[in-house]
C-alpha positions, 0 to 999 in steps of 0.5 A: 650763891647761898640763900639766907632767910631770917626772922625778926619781930617788928613792934606792933605800934611801929609797923607803919613807920617801919614800912615808911622807912623802907619805902625810902631806904637811903641810897648810900645804904642800898649801895653799901649792901650791894657792894658788900655782897648782899644780893636779891635782898628782900624784906616781907612784913606780916600784919602781926610784925613778923619780918622775914628777910631773904638774901643771896650771898657768897658768904653771909658772915663775910657780907655781914662783917663787911656791912658792919664796917660801914658808917652808913650801917652803924647809923641805919642800925641805930635808927632801926633798933627801936622798931624791933622786939627781943633783940637781947642787947644786940643790933638788928643786923646782929640778931639775924640768925639764918634759918635752915633751908630744908627744900628748894625748887629751881 
C-alpha cells in the first residue's frame, strides 16, 4: 500500500462552507472512493485555507483514473472547484500532486 499526501488551497472566504460540505459527503461519493481504491483517506484544513490530503492506495494513478470515470466524481468535482485557489484550469482531483515522502515511522 502506498501512502499519498497532497496539498491544495481553499479560498479564505469559502472555508466554512467547505467544512460544511465535508461534514456531509454524499454516500455515493464515499462508496465510489472506497470501491476505486482510496483507503484511509483524510483531509486536514488549516485556518489559512491550506488543505492537506492523505490516502493509502495500491496505485494512485489507477485509483484517480477509476474515480474520474464515475458520474458522482464529475458532479462532486464540479461543485468543489469553486472552493479552490490556483487550479490553473484543472479540477481539484487533477490538481492533486503527491508530495515526496522523506520519512515514515511504523
